[in-house]
PDB file with SEQRES, HELIX, SHEET and CRYST1 records, atoms N, CA, C and O in Angstrom:
SEQRES   1 A   54  MET ILE ALA VAL THR MET MET LYS CYS ALA CYS GLU SER          
SEQRES   2 A   54  CYS LYS CYS VAL VAL SER ILE ALA ASP ALA ILE LYS GLU          
SEQRES   3 A   54  ASN ASP GLN TYR TYR CYS CYS GLN ALA CYS ALA ASN GLY          
SEQRES   4 A   54  HIS VAL LYS GLY LYS GLY CYS GLY HIS ASN ASP CYS ARG          
SEQRES   5 A   54  CYS GLY                                                      
HELIX    1 AA1 GLN A   34  ALA A   37  1                                   4    
HELIX    2 AA2 VAL A   41  GLY A   43  5                                   3    
SHEET    1 AA1 2 MET A   6  LYS A   8  0                                        
SHEET    2 AA1 2 VAL A  17  SER A  19 -1                                        
SHEET    1 AA2 2 ILE A  24  GLU A  26  0                                        
SHEET    2 AA2 2 GLN A  29  TYR A  31 -1                                        
CRYST1    1.000    1.000    1.000  90.00  90.00  90.00 P 1           1          
ATOM      1  N   MET A   1       0.843  -1.179   0.000  1.00  0.00           N  
ATOM      2  CA  MET A   1       0.000   0.000   0.000  1.00  0.00           C  
ATOM      3  C   MET A   1       0.886   1.238   0.000  1.00  0.00           C  
ATOM      4  O   MET A   1       1.876   1.299   0.729  1.00  0.00           O  
ATOM      5  N   ILE A   2       0.531   2.221  -0.814  1.00  0.00           N  
ATOM      6  CA  ILE A   2       1.271   3.479  -0.901  1.00  0.00           C  
ATOM      7  C   ILE A   2       0.447   4.579  -0.240  1.00  0.00           C  
ATOM      8  O   ILE A   2      -0.728   4.769  -0.556  1.00  0.00           O  
ATOM      9  N   ALA A   3       1.077   5.294   0.674  1.00  0.00           N  
ATOM     10  CA  ALA A   3       0.399   6.402   1.352  1.00  0.00           C  
ATOM     11  C   ALA A   3       0.665   7.700   0.603  1.00  0.00           C  
ATOM     12  O   ALA A   3       1.813   8.004   0.279  1.00  0.00           O  
ATOM     13  N   VAL A   4      -0.368   8.458   0.330  1.00  0.00           N  
ATOM     14  CA  VAL A   4      -0.228   9.750  -0.330  1.00  0.00           C  
ATOM     15  C   VAL A   4       0.107  10.791   0.735  1.00  0.00           C  
ATOM     16  O   VAL A   4      -0.615  10.942   1.720  1.00  0.00           O  
ATOM     17  N   THR A   5       1.213  11.508   0.523  1.00  0.00           N  
ATOM     18  CA  THR A   5       1.614  12.532   1.487  1.00  0.00           C  
ATOM     19  C   THR A   5       1.631  13.927   0.873  1.00  0.00           C  
ATOM     20  O   THR A   5       1.636  14.922   1.599  1.00  0.00           O  
ATOM     21  N   MET A   6       1.641  14.012  -0.468  1.00  0.00           N  
ATOM     22  CA  MET A   6       1.671  15.284  -1.168  1.00  0.00           C  
ATOM     23  C   MET A   6       0.586  15.274  -2.242  1.00  0.00           C  
ATOM     24  O   MET A   6       0.298  14.233  -2.833  1.00  0.00           O  
ATOM     25  N   MET A   7      -0.013  16.439  -2.491  1.00  0.00           N  
ATOM     26  CA  MET A   7      -0.997  16.538  -3.559  1.00  0.00           C  
ATOM     27  C   MET A   7      -1.086  17.980  -4.037  1.00  0.00           C  
ATOM     28  O   MET A   7      -0.651  18.901  -3.347  1.00  0.00           O  
ATOM     29  N   LYS A   8      -1.660  18.169  -5.234  1.00  0.00           N  
ATOM     30  CA  LYS A   8      -1.844  19.502  -5.775  1.00  0.00           C  
ATOM     31  C   LYS A   8      -2.874  20.249  -4.941  1.00  0.00           C  
ATOM     32  O   LYS A   8      -3.863  19.669  -4.493  1.00  0.00           O  
ATOM     33  N   CYS A   9      -2.639  21.523  -4.740  1.00  0.00           N  
ATOM     34  CA  CYS A   9      -3.593  22.386  -4.051  1.00  0.00           C  
ATOM     35  C   CYS A   9      -4.949  22.270  -4.747  1.00  0.00           C  
ATOM     36  O   CYS A   9      -5.012  22.207  -5.975  1.00  0.00           O  
ATOM     37  N   ALA A  10      -6.012  22.241  -3.985  1.00  0.00           N  
ATOM     38  CA  ALA A  10      -7.361  22.079  -4.541  1.00  0.00           C  
ATOM     39  C   ALA A  10      -7.840  23.297  -5.320  1.00  0.00           C  
ATOM     40  O   ALA A  10      -8.838  23.210  -6.036  1.00  0.00           O  
ATOM     41  N   CYS A  11      -7.159  24.420  -5.199  1.00  0.00           N  
ATOM     42  CA  CYS A  11      -7.500  25.613  -5.973  1.00  0.00           C  
ATOM     43  C   CYS A  11      -7.224  25.311  -7.442  1.00  0.00           C  
ATOM     44  O   CYS A  11      -6.115  24.921  -7.806  1.00  0.00           O  
ATOM     45  N   GLU A  12      -8.231  25.490  -8.275  1.00  0.00           N  
ATOM     46  CA  GLU A  12      -8.123  25.105  -9.679  1.00  0.00           C  
ATOM     47  C   GLU A  12      -7.006  25.843 -10.419  1.00  0.00           C  
ATOM     48  O   GLU A  12      -6.327  25.245 -11.254  1.00  0.00           O  
ATOM     49  N   SER A  13      -6.805  27.118 -10.133  1.00  0.00           N  
ATOM     50  CA  SER A  13      -5.797  27.888 -10.857  1.00  0.00           C  
ATOM     51  C   SER A  13      -4.407  27.835 -10.223  1.00  0.00           C  
ATOM     52  O   SER A  13      -3.456  28.373 -10.791  1.00  0.00           O  
ATOM     53  N   CYS A  14      -4.272  27.206  -9.074  1.00  0.00           N  
ATOM     54  CA  CYS A  14      -3.002  27.129  -8.350  1.00  0.00           C  
ATOM     55  C   CYS A  14      -2.149  25.978  -8.880  1.00  0.00           C  
ATOM     56  O   CYS A  14      -2.667  24.918  -9.233  1.00  0.00           O  
ATOM     57  N   LYS A  15      -0.845  26.200  -8.930  1.00  0.00           N  
ATOM     58  CA  LYS A  15       0.092  25.179  -9.399  1.00  0.00           C  
ATOM     59  C   LYS A  15       0.838  24.506  -8.258  1.00  0.00           C  
ATOM     60  O   LYS A  15       1.665  23.629  -8.509  1.00  0.00           O  
ATOM     61  N   CYS A  16       0.578  24.881  -7.029  1.00  0.00           N  
ATOM     62  CA  CYS A  16       1.340  24.389  -5.883  1.00  0.00           C  
ATOM     63  C   CYS A  16       1.015  22.941  -5.529  1.00  0.00           C  
ATOM     64  O   CYS A  16      -0.114  22.475  -5.686  1.00  0.00           O  
ATOM     65  N   VAL A  17       2.038  22.253  -5.049  1.00  0.00           N  
ATOM     66  CA  VAL A  17       1.879  20.918  -4.485  1.00  0.00           C  
ATOM     67  C   VAL A  17       2.117  21.082  -2.990  1.00  0.00           C  
ATOM     68  O   VAL A  17       3.086  21.713  -2.568  1.00  0.00           O  
ATOM     69  N   VAL A  18       1.229  20.512  -2.204  1.00  0.00           N  
ATOM     70  CA  VAL A  18       1.259  20.740  -0.764  1.00  0.00           C  
ATOM     71  C   VAL A  18       1.327  19.423  -0.002  1.00  0.00           C  
ATOM     72  O   VAL A  18       0.753  18.417  -0.419  1.00  0.00           O  
ATOM     73  N   SER A  19       2.033  19.446   1.114  1.00  0.00           N  
ATOM     74  CA  SER A  19       2.070  18.301   2.014  1.00  0.00           C  
ATOM     75  C   SER A  19       0.718  18.215   2.718  1.00  0.00           C  
ATOM     76  O   SER A  19       0.238  19.214   3.254  1.00  0.00           O  
ATOM     77  N   ILE A  20       0.115  17.067   2.724  1.00  0.00           N  
ATOM     78  CA  ILE A  20      -1.183  16.894   3.384  1.00  0.00           C  
ATOM     79  C   ILE A  20      -1.085  17.251   4.865  1.00  0.00           C  
ATOM     80  O   ILE A  20      -2.030  17.789   5.441  1.00  0.00           O  
ATOM     81  N   ALA A  21       0.050  16.955   5.472  1.00  0.00           N  
ATOM     82  CA  ALA A  21       0.236  17.248   6.897  1.00  0.00           C  
ATOM     83  C   ALA A  21       0.249  18.749   7.179  1.00  0.00           C  
ATOM     84  O   ALA A  21      -0.157  19.179   8.258  1.00  0.00           O  
ATOM     85  N   ASP A  22       0.713  19.549   6.216  1.00  0.00           N  
ATOM     86  CA  ASP A  22       0.831  20.993   6.412  1.00  0.00           C  
ATOM     87  C   ASP A  22      -0.280  21.793   5.739  1.00  0.00           C  
ATOM     88  O   ASP A  22      -0.363  23.007   5.925  1.00  0.00           O  
ATOM     89  N   ALA A  23      -1.123  21.139   4.970  1.00  0.00           N  
ATOM     90  CA  ALA A  23      -2.148  21.820   4.179  1.00  0.00           C  
ATOM     91  C   ALA A  23      -3.264  22.381   5.055  1.00  0.00           C  
ATOM     92  O   ALA A  23      -3.476  21.954   6.191  1.00  0.00           O  
ATOM     93  N   ILE A  24      -3.963  23.348   4.484  1.00  0.00           N  
ATOM     94  CA  ILE A  24      -5.179  23.874   5.099  1.00  0.00           C  
ATOM     95  C   ILE A  24      -6.329  23.060   4.529  1.00  0.00           C  
ATOM     96  O   ILE A  24      -6.527  23.028   3.315  1.00  0.00           O  
ATOM     97  N   LYS A  25      -7.081  22.407   5.391  1.00  0.00           N  
ATOM     98  CA  LYS A  25      -8.173  21.545   4.942  1.00  0.00           C  
ATOM     99  C   LYS A  25      -9.505  22.264   5.096  1.00  0.00           C  
ATOM    100  O   LYS A  25      -9.889  22.672   6.192  1.00  0.00           O  
ATOM    101  N   GLU A  26     -10.198  22.406   3.978  1.00  0.00           N  
ATOM    102  CA  GLU A  26     -11.521  23.033   3.942  1.00  0.00           C  
ATOM    103  C   GLU A  26     -12.433  22.147   3.106  1.00  0.00           C  
ATOM    104  O   GLU A  26     -12.080  21.789   1.983  1.00  0.00           O  
ATOM    105  N   ASN A  27     -13.581  21.795   3.626  1.00  0.00           N  
ATOM    106  CA  ASN A  27     -14.560  20.987   2.894  1.00  0.00           C  
ATOM    107  C   ASN A  27     -13.945  19.725   2.287  1.00  0.00           C  
ATOM    108  O   ASN A  27     -14.220  19.382   1.137  1.00  0.00           O  
ATOM    109  N   ASP A  28     -13.116  19.042   3.066  1.00  0.00           N  
ATOM    110  CA  ASP A  28     -12.453  17.797   2.646  1.00  0.00           C  
ATOM    111  C   ASP A  28     -11.523  17.983   1.456  1.00  0.00           C  
ATOM    112  O   ASP A  28     -11.264  17.026   0.727  1.00  0.00           O  
ATOM    113  N   GLN A  29     -11.015  19.193   1.242  1.00  0.00           N  
ATOM    114  CA  GLN A  29     -10.035  19.458   0.197  1.00  0.00           C  
ATOM    115  C   GLN A  29      -8.824  20.121   0.837  1.00  0.00           C  
ATOM    116  O   GLN A  29      -8.933  20.760   1.884  1.00  0.00           O  
ATOM    117  N   TYR A  30      -7.659  19.963   0.192  1.00  0.00           N  
ATOM    118  CA  TYR A  30      -6.409  20.457   0.751  1.00  0.00           C  
ATOM    119  C   TYR A  30      -5.877  21.634  -0.063  1.00  0.00           C  
ATOM    120  O   TYR A  30      -5.810  21.574  -1.291  1.00  0.00           O  
ATOM    121  N   TYR A  31      -5.498  22.706   0.639  1.00  0.00           N  
ATOM    122  CA  TYR A  31      -5.031  23.933   0.007  1.00  0.00           C  
ATOM    123  C   TYR A  31      -3.645  24.302   0.532  1.00  0.00           C  
ATOM    124  O   TYR A  31      -3.275  23.945   1.650  1.00  0.00           O  
ATOM    125  N   CYS A  32      -2.881  25.028  -0.300  1.00  0.00           N  
ATOM    126  CA  CYS A  32      -1.528  25.415   0.103  1.00  0.00           C  
ATOM    127  C   CYS A  32      -1.520  26.592   1.068  1.00  0.00           C  
ATOM    128  O   CYS A  32      -0.562  26.772   1.819  1.00  0.00           O  
ATOM    129  N   CYS A  33      -2.587  27.397   1.053  1.00  0.00           N  
ATOM    130  CA  CYS A  33      -2.630  28.579   1.916  1.00  0.00           C  
ATOM    131  C   CYS A  33      -4.075  29.017   2.130  1.00  0.00           C  
ATOM    132  O   CYS A  33      -4.992  28.515   1.480  1.00  0.00           O  
ATOM    133  N   GLN A  34      -4.260  29.944   3.034  1.00  0.00           N  
ATOM    134  CA  GLN A  34      -5.599  30.425   3.355  1.00  0.00           C  
ATOM    135  C   GLN A  34      -6.224  31.179   2.189  1.00  0.00           C  
ATOM    136  O   GLN A  34      -7.438  31.115   1.996  1.00  0.00           O  
ATOM    137  N   ALA A  35      -5.406  31.900   1.400  1.00  0.00           N  
ATOM    138  CA  ALA A  35      -5.946  32.640   0.249  1.00  0.00           C  
ATOM    139  C   ALA A  35      -6.633  31.692  -0.731  1.00  0.00           C  
ATOM    140  O   ALA A  35      -7.718  31.991  -1.228  1.00  0.00           O  
ATOM    141  N   CYS A  36      -6.005  30.556  -1.008  1.00  0.00           N  
ATOM    142  CA  CYS A  36      -6.615  29.565  -1.908  1.00  0.00           C  
ATOM    143  C   CYS A  36      -7.864  28.961  -1.262  1.00  0.00           C  
ATOM    144  O   CYS A  36      -8.885  28.794  -1.928  1.00  0.00           O  
ATOM    145  N   ALA A  37      -7.790  28.639   0.002  1.00  0.00           N  
ATOM    146  CA  ALA A  37      -8.929  28.035   0.702  1.00  0.00           C  
ATOM    147  C   ALA A  37     -10.124  28.979   0.753  1.00  0.00           C  
ATOM    148  O   ALA A  37     -11.270  28.530   0.739  1.00  0.00           O  
ATOM    149  N   ASN A  38      -9.862  30.288   0.811  1.00  0.00           N  
ATOM    150  CA  ASN A  38     -10.935  31.283   0.881  1.00  0.00           C  
ATOM    151  C   ASN A  38     -11.466  31.684  -0.492  1.00  0.00           C  
ATOM    152  O   ASN A  38     -12.389  32.495  -0.573  1.00  0.00           O  
ATOM    153  N   GLY A  39     -10.917  31.146  -1.559  1.00  0.00           N  
ATOM    154  CA  GLY A  39     -11.386  31.477  -2.896  1.00  0.00           C  
ATOM    155  C   GLY A  39     -10.843  32.793  -3.425  1.00  0.00           C  
ATOM    156  O   GLY A  39     -11.461  33.427  -4.279  1.00  0.00           O  
ATOM    157  N   HIS A  40      -9.687  33.202  -2.917  1.00  0.00           N  
ATOM    158  CA  HIS A  40      -9.001  34.408  -3.393  1.00  0.00           C  
ATOM    159  C   HIS A  40      -9.841  35.663  -3.257  1.00  0.00           C  
ATOM    160  O   HIS A  40     -10.076  36.384  -4.227  1.00  0.00           O  
ATOM    161  N   VAL A  41     -10.288  35.910  -2.040  1.00  0.00           N  
ATOM    162  CA  VAL A  41     -11.030  37.124  -1.727  1.00  0.00           C  
ATOM    163  C   VAL A  41     -10.167  38.333  -2.099  1.00  0.00           C  
ATOM    164  O   VAL A  41      -8.984  38.379  -1.763  1.00  0.00           O  
ATOM    165  N   LYS A  42     -10.745  39.285  -2.774  1.00  0.00           N  
ATOM    166  CA  LYS A  42     -10.075  40.518  -3.224  1.00  0.00           C  
ATOM    167  C   LYS A  42      -8.893  40.232  -4.148  1.00  0.00           C  
ATOM    168  O   LYS A  42      -7.988  41.059  -4.264  1.00  0.00           O  
ATOM    169  N   GLY A  43      -8.891  39.063  -4.811  1.00  0.00           N  
ATOM    170  CA  GLY A  43      -7.860  38.745  -5.790  1.00  0.00           C  
ATOM    171  C   GLY A  43      -6.510  38.373  -5.227  1.00  0.00           C  
ATOM    172  O   GLY A  43      -5.536  38.285  -5.974  1.00  0.00           O  
ATOM    173  N   LYS A  44      -6.426  38.155  -3.937  1.00  0.00           N  
ATOM    174  CA  LYS A  44      -5.150  37.812  -3.315  1.00  0.00           C  
ATOM    175  C   LYS A  44      -4.716  36.419  -3.757  1.00  0.00           C  
ATOM    176  O   LYS A  44      -5.473  35.457  -3.621  1.00  0.00           O  
ATOM    177  N   GLY A  45      -3.484  36.308  -4.294  1.00  0.00           N  
ATOM    178  CA  GLY A  45      -2.926  35.021  -4.707  1.00  0.00           C  
ATOM    179  C   GLY A  45      -2.192  34.333  -3.565  1.00  0.00           C  
ATOM    180  O   GLY A  45      -2.120  34.867  -2.458  1.00  0.00           O  
ATOM    181  N   CYS A  46      -1.659  33.171  -3.826  1.00  0.00           N  
ATOM    182  CA  CYS A  46      -0.958  32.434  -2.776  1.00  0.00           C  
ATOM    183  C   CYS A  46       0.432  33.002  -2.511  1.00  0.00           C  
ATOM    184  O   CYS A  46       0.967  32.857  -1.412  1.00  0.00           O  
ATOM    185  N   GLY A  47       1.024  33.660  -3.535  1.00  0.00           N  
ATOM    186  CA  GLY A  47       2.327  34.295  -3.347  1.00  0.00           C  
ATOM    187  C   GLY A  47       3.497  33.345  -3.446  1.00  0.00           C  
ATOM    188  O   GLY A  47       4.629  33.763  -3.204  1.00  0.00           O  
ATOM    189  N   HIS A  48       3.284  32.091  -3.790  1.00  0.00           N  
ATOM    190  CA  HIS A  48       4.370  31.135  -3.932  1.00  0.00           C  
ATOM    191  C   HIS A  48       5.074  31.328  -5.270  1.00  0.00           C  
ATOM    192  O   HIS A  48       4.458  31.791  -6.230  1.00  0.00           O  
ATOM    193  N   ASN A  49       6.334  30.985  -5.344  1.00  0.00           N  
ATOM    194  CA  ASN A  49       7.137  31.166  -6.556  1.00  0.00           C  
ATOM    195  C   ASN A  49       6.471  30.558  -7.774  1.00  0.00           C  
ATOM    196  O   ASN A  49       5.959  29.440  -7.723  1.00  0.00           O  
ATOM    197  N   ASP A  50       6.480  31.299  -8.864  1.00  0.00           N  
ATOM    198  CA  ASP A  50       5.968  30.860 -10.165  1.00  0.00           C  
ATOM    199  C   ASP A  50       4.480  30.502 -10.183  1.00  0.00           C  
ATOM    200  O   ASP A  50       4.029  29.851 -11.125  1.00  0.00           O  
ATOM    201  N   CYS A  51       3.722  30.897  -9.194  1.00  0.00           N  
ATOM    202  CA  CYS A  51       2.293  30.617  -9.183  1.00  0.00           C  
ATOM    203  C   CYS A  51       1.552  31.944  -9.272  1.00  0.00           C  
ATOM    204  O   CYS A  51       1.844  32.880  -8.528  1.00  0.00           O  
ATOM    205  N   ARG A  52       0.599  32.015 -10.183  1.00  0.00           N  
ATOM    206  CA  ARG A  52      -0.149  33.256 -10.387  1.00  0.00           C  
ATOM    207  C   ARG A  52      -1.646  33.044 -10.144  1.00  0.00           C  
ATOM    208  O   ARG A  52      -2.475  33.643 -10.830  1.00  0.00           O  
ATOM    209  N   CYS A  53      -1.988  32.213  -9.192  1.00  0.00           N  
ATOM    210  CA  CYS A  53      -3.394  31.993  -8.906  1.00  0.00           C  
ATOM    211  C   CYS A  53      -3.994  33.245  -8.271  1.00  0.00           C  
ATOM    212  O   CYS A  53      -3.280  34.152  -7.842  1.00  0.00           O  
ATOM    213  N   GLY A  54      -5.306  33.268  -8.224  1.00  0.00           N  
ATOM    214  CA  GLY A  54      -5.959  34.387  -7.582  1.00  0.00           C  
ATOM    215  C   GLY A  54      -6.726  35.192  -8.462  1.00  0.00           C  
ATOM    216  O   GLY A  54      -7.329  36.175  -8.032  1.00  0.00           O  
TER     217      GLY A  54                                                      
END                                                                             
């Protein structure tokens, strides 16, 4: 059996891969940051390198 420890952020436009242990969990989905989990209120992106979500 293989345990999944990393996955893509649940934000559709985000390119980040996040550790499940460190992710923000909202509605049974995993996000890299609160901005992604909140749906990019006021257009705020995640701010991670090479990612332009938001």
